[in-house]
Gaussian input, Z-matrix of N, CA and C with variables (Angstrom, degrees):
# hf/3-21g

backbone

0 1
 N
 C     1     B1
 C     2     B2     1     A1
 N     3     B3     2     A2     1     D1
 C     4     B4     3     A3     2     D2
 C     5     B5     4     A4     3     D3
 N     6     B6     5     A5     4     D4
 C     7     B7     6     A6     5     D5
 C     8     B8     7     A7     6     D6
 N     9     B9     8     A8     7     D7
 C    10    B10     9     A9     8     D8
 C    11    B11    10    A10     9     D9
 N    12    B12    11    A11    10    D10
 C    13    B13    12    A12    11    D11
 C    14    B14    13    A13    12    D12
 N    15    B15    14    A14    13    D13
 C    16    B16    15    A15    14    D14
 C    17    B17    16    A16    15    D15
 N    18    B18    17    A17    16    D16
 C    19    B19    18    A18    17    D17
 C    20    B20    19    A19    18    D18
 N    21    B21    20    A20    19    D19
 C    22    B22    21    A21    20    D20
 C    23    B23    22    A22    21    D21
 N    24    B24    23    A23    22    D22
 C    25    B25    24    A24    23    D23
 C    26    B26    25    A25    24    D24
 N    27    B27    26    A26    25    D25
 C    28    B28    27    A27    26    D26
 C    29    B29    28    A28    27    D27
 N    30    B30    29    A29    28    D28
 C    31    B31    30    A30    29    D29
 C    32    B32    31    A31    30    D30
 N    33    B33    32    A32    31    D31
 C    34    B34    33    A33    32    D32
 C    35    B35    34    A34    33    D33
 N    36    B36    35    A35    34    D34
 C    37    B37    36    A36    35    D35
 C    38    B38    37    A37    36    D36
 N    39    B39    38    A38    37    D37
 C    40    B40    39    A39    38    D38
 C    41    B41    40    A40    39    D39
 N    42    B42    41    A41    40    D40
 C    43    B43    42    A42    41    D41
 C    44    B44    43    A43    42    D42
 N    45    B45    44    A44    43    D43
 C    46    B46    45    A45    44    D44
 C    47    B47    46    A46    45    D45
 N    48    B48    47    A47    46    D46
 C    49    B49    48    A48    47    D47
 C    50    B50    49    A49    48    D48
 N    51    B51    50    A50    49    D49
 C    52    B52    51    A51    50    D50
 C    53    B53    52    A52    51    D51
 N    54    B54    53    A53    52    D52
 C    55    B55    54    A54    53    D53
 C    56    B56    55    A55    54    D54
 N    57    B57    56    A56    55    D55
 C    58    B58    57    A57    56    D56
 C    59    B59    58    A58    57    D57
 N    60    B60    59    A59    58    D58
 C    61    B61    60    A60    59    D59
 C    62    B62    61    A61    60    D60
 N    63    B63    62    A62    61    D61
 C    64    B64    63    A63    62    D62
 C    65    B65    64    A64    63    D63
 N    66    B66    65    A65    64    D64
 C    67    B67    66    A66    65    D65
 C    68    B68    67    A67    66    D66
 N    69    B69    68    A68    67    D67
 C    70    B70    69    A69    68    D68
 C    71    B71    70    A70    69    D69
 N    72    B72    71    A71    70    D70
 C    73    B73    72    A72    71    D71
 C    74    B74    73    A73    72    D72
 N    75    B75    74    A74    73    D73
 C    76    B76    75    A75    74    D74
 C    77    B77    76    A76    75    D75
 N    78    B78    77    A77    76    D76
 C    79    B79    78    A78    77    D77
 C    80    B80    79    A79    78    D78
 N    81    B81    80    A80    79    D79
 C    82    B82    81    A81    80    D80
 C    83    B83    82    A82    81    D81
 N    84    B84    83    A83    82    D82
 C    85    B85    84    A84    83    D83
 C    86    B86    85    A85    84    D84
 N    87    B87    86    A86    85    D85
 C    88    B88    87    A87    86    D86
 C    89    B89    88    A88    87    D87
 N    90    B90    89    A89    88    D88
 C    91    B91    90    A90    89    D89
 C    92    B92    91    A91    90    D90
 N    93    B93    92    A92    91    D91
 C    94    B94    93    A93    92    D92
 C    95    B95    94    A94    93    D93
 N    96    B96    95    A95    94    D94
 C    97    B97    96    A96    95    D95
 C    98    B98    97    A97    96    D96
 N    99    B99    98    A98    97    D97
 C   100   B100    99    A99    98    D98
 C   101   B101   100   A100    99    D99
 N   102   B102   101   A101   100   D100
 C   103   B103   102   A102   101   D101
 C   104   B104   103   A103   102   D102
 N   105   B105   104   A104   103   D103
 C   106   B106   105   A105   104   D104
 C   107   B107   106   A106   105   D105
 N   108   B108   107   A107   106   D106
 C   109   B109   108   A108   107   D107
 C   110   B110   109   A109   108   D108
 N   111   B111   110   A110   109   D109
 C   112   B112   111   A111   110   D110
 C   113   B113   112   A112   111   D111
 N   114   B114   113   A113   112   D112
 C   115   B115   114   A114   113   D113
 C   116   B116   115   A115   114   D114
 N   117   B117   116   A116   115   D115
 C   118   B118   117   A117   116   D116
 C   119   B119   118   A118   117   D117
 N   120   B120   119   A119   118   D118
 C   121   B121   120   A120   119   D119
 C   122   B122   121   A121   120   D120
 N   123   B123   122   A122   121   D121
 C   124   B124   123   A123   122   D122
 C   125   B125   124   A124   123   D123
 N   126   B126   125   A125   124   D124
 C   127   B127   126   A126   125   D125
 C   128   B128   127   A127   126   D126
 N   129   B129   128   A128   127   D127
 C   130   B130   129   A129   128   D128
 C   131   B131   130   A130   129   D129
 N   132   B132   131   A131   130   D130
 C   133   B133   132   A132   131   D131
 C   134   B134   133   A133   132   D132
 N   135   B135   134   A134   133   D133
 C   136   B136   135   A135   134   D134
 C   137   B137   136   A136   135   D135
 N   138   B138   137   A137   136   D136
 C   139   B139   138   A138   137   D137
 C   140   B140   139   A139   138   D138
 N   141   B141   140   A140   139   D139
 C   142   B142   141   A141   140   D140
 C   143   B143   142   A142   141   D141
 N   144   B144   143   A143   142   D142
 C   145   B145   144   A144   143   D143
 C   146   B146   145   A145   144   D144
 N   147   B147   146   A146   145   D145
 C   148   B148   147   A147   146   D146
 C   149   B149   148   A148   147   D147
 N   150   B150   149   A149   148   D148
 C   151   B151   150   A150   149   D149
 C   152   B152   151   A151   150   D150
 N   153   B153   152   A152   151   D151
 C   154   B154   153   A153   152   D152
 C   155   B155   154   A154   153   D153
 N   156   B156   155   A155   154   D154
 C   157   B157   156   A156   155   D155
 C   158   B158   157   A157   156   D156
 N   159   B159   158   A158   157   D157
 C   160   B160   159   A159   158   D158
 C   161   B161   160   A160   159   D159
 N   162   B162   161   A161   160   D160
 C   163   B163   162   A162   161   D161
 C   164   B164   163   A163   162   D162
 N   165   B165   164   A164   163   D163
 C   166   B166   165   A165   164   D164
 C   167   B167   166   A166   165   D165
 N   168   B168   167   A167   166   D166
 C   169   B169   168   A168   167   D167
 C   170   B170   169   A169   168   D168
 N   171   B171   170   A170   169   D169
 C   172   B172   171   A171   170   D170
 C   173   B173   172   A172   171   D171
 N   174   B174   173   A173   172   D172
 C   175   B175   174   A174   173   D173
 C   176   B176   175   A175   174   D174
 N   177   B177   176   A176   175   D175
 C   178   B178   177   A177   176   D176
 C   179   B179   178   A178   177   D177
 N   180   B180   179   A179   178   D178
 C   181   B181   180   A180   179   D179
 C   182   B182   181   A181   180   D180
 N   183   B183   182   A182   181   D181
 C   184   B184   183   A183   182   D182
 C   185   B185   184   A184   183   D183
 N   186   B186   185   A185   184   D184
 C   187   B187   186   A186   185   D185
 C   188   B188   187   A187   186   D186
 N   189   B189   188   A188   187   D187
 C   190   B190   189   A189   188   D188
 C   191   B191   190   A190   189   D189
 N   192   B192   191   A191   190   D190
 C   193   B193   192   A192   191   D191
 C   194   B194   193   A193   192   D192
 N   195   B195   194   A194   193   D193
 C   196   B196   195   A195   194   D194
 C   197   B197   196   A196   195   D195
 N   198   B198   197   A197   196   D196
 C   199   B199   198   A198   197   D197
 C   200   B200   199   A199   198   D198
 N   201   B201   200   A200   199   D199
 C   202   B202   201   A201   200   D200
 C   203   B203   202   A202   201   D201
 N   204   B204   203   A203   202   D202
 C   205   B205   204   A204   203   D203
 C   206   B206   205   A205   204   D204
 N   207   B207   206   A206   205   D205
 C   208   B208   207   A207   206   D206
 C   209   B209   208   A208   207   D207
 N   210   B210   209   A209   208   D208
 C   211   B211   210   A210   209   D209
 C   212   B212   211   A211   210   D210
 N   213   B213   212   A212   211   D211
 C   214   B214   213   A213   212   D212
 C   215   B215   214   A214   213   D213
 N   216   B216   215   A215   214   D214
 C   217   B217   216   A216   215   D215
 C   218   B218   217   A217   216   D216

   B1=1.4614
   B2=1.5291
   B3=1.3249
   B4=1.4645
   B5=1.5290
   B6=1.3341
   B7=1.4634
   B8=1.5251
   B9=1.3240
   B10=1.4620
   B11=1.5143
   B12=1.3178
   B13=1.4532
   B14=1.5297
   B15=1.3252
   B16=1.4620
   B17=1.5260
   B18=1.3251
   B19=1.4708
   B20=1.5290
   B21=1.3357
   B22=1.4682
   B23=1.5274
   B24=1.3092
   B25=1.4625
   B26=1.5292
   B27=1.3331
   B28=1.4657
   B29=1.5275
   B30=1.3160
   B31=1.4692
   B32=1.5249
   B33=1.3276
   B34=1.4657
   B35=1.5292
   B36=1.3199
   B37=1.4667
   B38=1.5221
   B39=1.3320
   B40=1.4656
   B41=1.5226
   B42=1.3244
   B43=1.4687
   B44=1.5303
   B45=1.3294
   B46=1.4636
   B47=1.5242
   B48=1.3310
   B49=1.4640
   B50=1.5277
   B51=1.3184
   B52=1.4565
   B53=1.5262
   B54=1.3194
   B55=1.4637
   B56=1.5297
   B57=1.3337
   B58=1.4619
   B59=1.5273
   B60=1.3423
   B61=1.4628
   B62=1.5334
   B63=1.3242
   B64=1.4593
   B65=1.5242
   B66=1.3289
   B67=1.4607
   B68=1.5284
   B69=1.3204
   B70=1.4565
   B71=1.5311
   B72=1.3133
   B73=1.4615
   B74=1.5237
   B75=1.3173
   B76=1.4664
   B77=1.5196
   B78=1.3350
   B79=1.4611
   B80=1.5275
   B81=1.3238
   B82=1.4604
   B83=1.5260
   B84=1.3288
   B85=1.4688
   B86=1.5239
   B87=1.3289
   B88=1.4609
   B89=1.5261
   B90=1.3191
   B91=1.4633
   B92=1.5243
   B93=1.3205
   B94=1.4630
   B95=1.5192
   B96=1.3372
   B97=1.4657
   B98=1.5224
   B99=1.3215
   B100=1.4643
   B101=1.5213
   B102=1.3277
   B103=1.4616
   B104=1.5185
   B105=1.3171
   B106=1.4585
   B107=1.5185
   B108=1.3210
   B109=1.4646
   B110=1.5198
   B111=1.3109
   B112=1.4603
   B113=1.5234
   B114=1.3207
   B115=1.4661
   B116=1.5214
   B117=1.2905
   B118=1.4634
   B119=1.5241
   B120=1.3198
   B121=1.4574
   B122=1.5189
   B123=1.3283
   B124=1.4481
   B125=1.5184
   B126=1.2982
   B127=1.4503
   B128=1.5195
   B129=1.3214
   B130=1.4575
   B131=1.5282
   B132=1.3110
   B133=1.4599
   B134=1.5307
   B135=1.3351
   B136=1.4602
   B137=1.5268
   B138=1.3154
   B139=1.4606
   B140=1.5211
   B141=1.3008
   B142=1.4638
   B143=1.5249
   B144=1.3313
   B145=1.4550
   B146=1.5159
   B147=1.3150
   B148=1.4628
   B149=1.5230
   B150=1.3000
   B151=1.4542
   B152=1.5088
   B153=1.3294
   B154=1.4650
   B155=1.5220
   B156=1.3309
   B157=1.4663
   B158=1.5264
   B159=1.3236
   B160=1.4628
   B161=1.5241
   B162=1.3220
   B163=1.4615
   B164=1.5282
   B165=1.3112
   B166=1.4629
   B167=1.5345
   B168=1.3188
   B169=1.4492
   B170=1.5224
   B171=1.3224
   B172=1.4631
   B173=1.5196
   B174=1.3149
   B175=1.4561
   B176=1.5209
   B177=1.3043
   B178=1.4699
   B179=1.5205
   B180=1.3191
   B181=1.4581
   B182=1.5269
   B183=1.3404
   B184=1.4666
   B185=1.5305
   B186=1.3185
   B187=1.4662
   B188=1.5325
   B189=1.3251
   B190=1.4678
   B191=1.5280
   B192=1.3227
   B193=1.4673
   B194=1.5282
   B195=1.3292
   B196=1.4676
   B197=1.5311
   B198=1.3286
   B199=1.4634
   B200=1.5153
   B201=1.3221
   B202=1.4509
   B203=1.5270
   B204=1.3020
   B205=1.4662
   B206=1.5340
   B207=1.3226
   B208=1.4729
   B209=1.5278
   B210=1.3295
   B211=1.4654
   B212=1.5255
   B213=1.3109
   B214=1.4575
   B215=1.5201
   B216=1.2972
   B217=1.4516
   B218=1.4600
   A1=108.38
   A2=117.08
   A3=119.25
   A4=110.92
   A5=113.97
   A6=119.79
   A7=109.54
   A8=115.67
   A9=121.11
   A10=108.38
   A11=115.77
   A12=121.05
   A13=107.77
   A14=115.92
   A15=121.43
   A16=111.95
   A17=116.97
   A18=120.87
   A19=110.57
   A20=116.78
   A21=120.67
   A22=110.49
   A23=115.93
   A24=121.02
   A25=110.90
   A26=117.25
   A27=121.40
   A28=110.07
   A29=116.81
   A30=120.23
   A31=111.01
   A32=116.11
   A33=120.55
   A34=110.67
   A35=116.68
   A36=120.64
   A37=110.28
   A38=116.34
   A39=120.09
   A40=111.97
   A41=116.74
   A42=119.72
   A43=112.59
   A44=116.63
   A45=120.18
   A46=110.33
   A47=116.19
   A48=118.09
   A49=108.48
   A50=115.61
   A51=121.30
   A52=112.95
   A53=117.66
   A54=118.93
   A55=111.36
   A56=117.65
   A57=120.24
   A58=111.05
   A59=117.88
   A60=121.00
   A61=110.15
   A62=116.69
   A63=120.80
   A64=111.35
   A65=115.99
   A66=120.03
   A67=110.99
   A68=116.34
   A69=121.39
   A70=110.61
   A71=115.69
   A72=120.44
   A73=111.10
   A74=117.38
   A75=121.47
   A76=111.30
   A77=116.61
   A78=120.15
   A79=111.14
   A80=117.29
   A81=120.67
   A82=110.81
   A83=117.48
   A84=121.03
   A85=110.10
   A86=117.11
   A87=121.16
   A88=110.56
   A89=117.01
   A90=121.50
   A91=110.54
   A92=117.07
   A93=121.18
   A94=110.89
   A95=117.27
   A96=119.83
   A97=110.68
   A98=116.96
   A99=121.43
   A100=110.31
   A101=116.61
   A102=120.56
   A103=111.48
   A104=117.63
   A105=120.06
   A106=112.19
   A107=117.29
   A108=118.96
   A109=110.65
   A110=117.25
   A111=120.86
   A112=112.18
   A113=116.30
   A114=118.44
   A115=110.04
   A116=115.01
   A117=120.97
   A118=109.94
   A119=115.76
   A120=120.73
   A121=109.36
   A122=115.57
   A123=121.06
   A124=109.22
   A125=116.25
   A126=121.91
   A127=109.37
   A128=116.51
   A129=121.51
   A130=110.37
   A131=116.16
   A132=120.60
   A133=112.41
   A134=117.20
   A135=120.61
   A136=111.17
   A137=116.68
   A138=120.76
   A139=112.65
   A140=117.27
   A141=121.45
   A142=110.12
   A143=115.12
   A144=121.00
   A145=114.47
   A146=118.58
   A147=121.46
   A148=108.95
   A149=117.16
   A150=121.75
   A151=115.00
   A152=117.39
   A153=119.29
   A154=111.64
   A155=117.09
   A156=120.03
   A157=111.71
   A158=117.19
   A159=121.51
   A160=110.65
   A161=116.16
   A162=121.76
   A163=112.91
   A164=116.93
   A165=121.17
   A166=110.30
   A167=116.66
   A168=121.69
   A169=114.93
   A170=118.12
   A171=120.71
   A172=110.32
   A173=115.03
   A174=120.31
   A175=108.23
   A176=116.75
   A177=121.25
   A178=110.29
   A179=116.25
   A180=120.63
   A181=110.94
   A182=116.96
   A183=121.44
   A184=110.61
   A185=116.29
   A186=121.05
   A187=110.97
   A188=116.43
   A189=120.94
   A190=110.50
   A191=117.38
   A192=120.60
   A193=110.86
   A194=117.56
   A195=120.53
   A196=111.26
   A197=116.40
   A198=120.37
   A199=110.92
   A200=116.60
   A201=120.97
   A202=111.30
   A203=116.77
   A204=119.39
   A205=110.50
   A206=118.21
   A207=120.50
   A208=111.34
   A209=117.91
   A210=121.30
   A211=111.83
   A212=117.17
   A213=120.90
   A214=112.24
   A215=117.54
   A216=121.39
   A217=110.91
   D1=127.48
   D2=-178.18
   D3=-68.87
   D4=148.91
   D5=179.10
   D6=-70.59
   D7=132.72
   D8=-178.56
   D9=-104.28
   D10=131.42
   D11=177.39
   D12=-80.04
   D13=114.97
   D14=-175.63
   D15=-58.41
   D16=-46.44
   D17=-178.86
   D18=-61.07
   D19=-39.60
   D20=178.35
   D21=-65.88
   D22=-41.30
   D23=179.49
   D24=-62.30
   D25=-43.81
   D26=178.24
   D27=-62.79
   D28=-41.75
   D29=178.27
   D30=-61.48
   D31=-40.05
   D32=178.30
   D33=-64.37
   D34=-42.11
   D35=179.69
   D36=-64.07
   D37=-41.47
   D38=178.94
   D39=-63.43
   D40=-26.62
   D41=-179.11
   D42=-79.40
   D43=-13.29
   D44=177.34
   D45=-71.99
   D46=152.93
   D47=174.79
   D48=-73.97
   D49=166.50
   D50=-173.26
   D51=-58.05
   D52=-42.23
   D53=-178.13
   D54=-66.00
   D55=-36.49
   D56=177.17
   D57=-70.52
   D58=-35.84
   D59=176.05
   D60=-62.78
   D61=-43.17
   D62=178.55
   D63=-64.46
   D64=-42.41
   D65=177.99
   D66=-61.61
   D67=-42.65
   D68=177.50
   D69=-62.50
   D70=-43.27
   D71=178.55
   D72=-60.25
   D73=-44.43
   D74=179.02
   D75=-63.50
   D76=-41.59
   D77=179.54
   D78=-66.73
   D79=-39.93
   D80=178.59
   D81=-66.99
   D82=-39.67
   D83=177.95
   D84=-62.27
   D85=-42.38
   D86=178.72
   D87=-64.21
   D88=-41.78
   D89=178.88
   D90=-62.72
   D91=-44.65
   D92=-179.58
   D93=-66.93
   D94=-41.05
   D95=177.21
   D96=-60.21
   D97=-41.81
   D98=179.86
   D99=-63.07
   D100=-44.28
   D101=-179.34
   D102=-66.04
   D103=-42.01
   D104=-176.45
   D105=-76.01
   D106=-25.93
   D107=179.64
   D108=-72.34
   D109=-18.21
   D110=178.51
   D111=-78.87
   D112=-20.28
   D113=-178.58
   D114=-74.74
   D115=145.79
   D116=-177.86
   D117=-73.21
   D118=141.21
   D119=176.59
   D120=-64.56
   D121=146.28
   D122=178.22
   D123=-107.48
   D124=156.73
   D125=179.77
   D126=-113.98
   D127=141.39
   D128=176.04
   D129=-61.16
   D130=-24.93
   D131=-179.29
   D132=-66.06
   D133=-17.07
   D134=177.09
   D135=-65.20
   D136=-19.65
   D137=-179.15
   D138=-86.45
   D139=-5.93
   D140=-178.28
   D141=-55.23
   D142=126.99
   D143=177.42
   D144=87.85
   D145=-11.33
   D146=179.43
   D147=-69.92
   D148=133.96
   D149=177.54
   D150=77.89
   D151=9.06
   D152=-176.86
   D153=-63.54
   D154=-27.32
   D155=179.59
   D156=-66.48
   D157=-27.66
   D158=179.27
   D159=-62.45
   D160=-37.22
   D161=-174.97
   D162=-90.72
   D163=-7.51
   D164=-176.56
   D165=-60.79
   D166=128.72
   D167=176.98
   D168=83.21
   D169=-1.30
   D170=178.44
   D171=-90.59
   D172=142.33
   D173=174.91
   D174=-82.93
   D175=119.29
   D176=-178.68
   D177=-60.74
   D178=-46.33
   D179=-178.41
   D180=-60.28
   D181=-45.51
   D182=179.17
   D183=-62.24
   D184=-44.55
   D185=-179.67
   D186=-60.12
   D187=-47.68
   D188=-179.13
   D189=-63.43
   D190=-42.75
   D191=179.17
   D192=-62.93
   D193=-40.86
   D194=178.06
   D195=-64.34
   D196=-42.00
   D197=178.11
   D198=-62.18
   D199=-46.88
   D200=-178.69
   D201=-62.36
   D202=-39.21
   D203=-178.98
   D204=-69.63
   D205=-26.82
   D206=179.39
   D207=-73.18
   D208=-21.48
   D209=179.58
   D210=-67.54
   D211=-28.29
   D212=-176.35
   D213=-87.86
   D214=3.85
   D215=176.49
   D216=87.41

């Protein structure tokens, strides 16, 4: 596939009349929807355990109290 110059492509789109720009937009939206619908759904549960090392050794109570005190300025 040949390399497409993004700036040139945008200039070409700007040169289209409004109805052709809208048609292009609709076609691109449909293409993107088709591509994204093929991707597998993700679960929030996949994040379980991520970043646990950050919290290791911290006192939860102390952390919460410090956060709350920062809200009051």
